[in-house]
N, C-alpha and C positions, 0 to 999 in steps of 0.2 A: 463859261457860259452856263446858265441854268437850263434845265429841260424845257420849261415853259417858253423861254426865249427862242430856243430852237424851233419849237412848235409854231410860235407866232411868225417867225421869219420864213419858215417853210410854207405856211398858209398864205403868206404874202407873195410867194413865188420864188423865193431863193432856194437853190438846190446845191450850191457849192459851199460846203462847210469844211474844206480841207484843213486838217491840222488843228481843229478846235479842241478845247479842253472841256470835256463833259464828264470828268471823273465823278463817280458816285451819283450821277444825275438820274432823275426819275423822268422818263419820257413817256407821257401818257397818250400823246397824239398817235393814233394807230396807223397812219399812212405816211411812210417815208419812201415812197416809190421814186426811183431814179435819183436818189440823194447821193451826193459825193461826200463821204466821211473818210476819205483816204488819209492815213497818217493821224487820225484823230485819237485822242485819249478818252476812251470809254470804259476804263477799268472800273469795275464795281457798279457800272450803270445798270439800270433796269429798263429793258425794252421788250418785256414779255408780250407775246401776241402781236408784235409790230409787223407790218407789211413792208419789209425791206427789199422788195422785188426790184431787180436790176440795180441794186445799191452798190456803190464802190466803197468797200471797206479795206481795200488793199493797204497793208502795212499799218493798220490801226492797232491800238492796244485795247483789247476787250478782256483782259485778265479778270476773272471772277465776275464777269457780267452775267446778268440773268436774261436770257433770250428764249425761255421755254415757250413752246407753241408759236414761235415767230416764223414768218415766211421769208426765207432767204433765197427764193427762186431766182436763178441766174445771177446771183450776187457774186461780186468779186471779193474774195477773202484771201487772195494770194499773199503769202508772207505775213498774215495777220497773227497777232498774239492772242490765243484763245485759251490759255492755260486756266484750268479750273472753272471755265465758263459753263453755264447750265443751258443745255439745248434739248431738254425733254420735249418730245413731240414736235421739234422744229422741222421745217421743210426746206431741205437743201437741194431740191431738184435742179439739176444742171448748174449748180454753184461751182465756182472755181476756188478750190482750197489748196492749190499747189503751194507747197512750202509752208503751210500754216502750222503753227505750234498748238496742238490740241492736247498737250500733256495734262492729264487729270480731268479733262472735260467730260461732262455727262451727256451721253448721246442716246439715252434710253428712249425707244420709240421714235427716234429721229428718222426722217426719210432722206436717203442719200441717192435717190434715183438720178442716174446720169451725172453724178457729181464727180469732180476730178480732185483726187487726194494725192496726186503724184508728189513725192518728196515730203509729205506732211508727217508730223511727229504725233503718233497716237499712243505714246508711252503712258500707261496707267489710265487711259481714257476708259470710261464706263460705257461699253457697248453691250446691250442686252439682246435677248432673243426677239424683242419687239423692234429692234433697229432694222430698218429696211434697206437692203442692198439690191440694186437693179442696174446693171450696166455701169457699176461704180468703178472708177479707176482707183485702185488702192495705192498706197505709198510706193510699193515696189513695181508698179506699172501693170500688174495683172488686173483683169476685169472680174469683178465679183457680182454674182447674181444669185439670189435665193430662188431656185426653181419651184419650190413648194408654194411660194407666194406670188411669183411673177410668170404667169402662163403666156405662151404665144397665142395668137388668134386661133390657129388651127387646133391647138390643144383645148382651148376653152370651148370651141364649137363641137369638138369631138365629145367632150364631157357632157355638154348639153344634149347632144344627140343620144347619149347613153342614158339619159334620164336625170342627170344632176341639175338641180335648180338653185342651190344655195352657193353663191360665189362671194360671200361676205369676207371682207378683210384682205382681198387680193390687191395686187398692184397691176394696173393696166397701163403700160407705157409704150407710146408710139405704136398702138395696135389699130389695125384696119378692120372694123366690124361693119362696114357699109353693107346695108341690105340683110344683115344677119337676123335670124329668127331667135329672139331672146325673150319670148313671152314668159311671164310668171316667174322670173328670176328674182332672187334676193341678192342685193349687192350692198348691204349695209357696211359702212366703213371701208368700202373699196375705193382705192385712189385712182383717179383718171388723169393721166398726163398725156396730152397730145393724142387723144383717142378719137377716131372718126367713127361716128354712128349714123351717118347720113342714110336715111331710108331703112334703118333697122326697126324691127318690130319689138317694142318694149311694153306691149299691152299687159296690164296687171303686174308689172314689175315694180320692185321696191328698191330705189336707189337712195344714197345718202346715208346719214347716220342712224 
């Protein structure tokens, strides 16, 4: 199957592409939400920037695939072959990567918030200082969080009370900030995942990139 054919069939409403052969395909369509590509051959394929949210890629072959800046939020990548795949800036929030083979994969600046890597193979994978770990289950079962980048609500509000206003580049994950006073804060590049801000005061604040 060619990439454009997948795009056409997806836009027509098809979601089940179990076991399809998309080797070296270029998939330009940016939305593949809820798609089922379990057992598919996507080796060498290009899906950069694609929204693969809730996608089923279990047991698929993505060896050497390019998925940089892709959104794999809550995706199932269990048992998936991801050797030498490129995931620069990819978002794996709450993704299932149990038993996945990430040998030689590039994970620079990837977000692994709440991801499950139990039993995954990270041999020679490229993890940089910009790779984000937050409540990430590592291959050996331990939970990894970078406390310098992932504050709890109480810590954030304490820092605000002490006069700090620049919270750029942080990760806020399942944080309750209802009714919080956060006027004049800078949160450029800050990642918000399941954050509650109901009734918060964000007057003159700068969020986003």
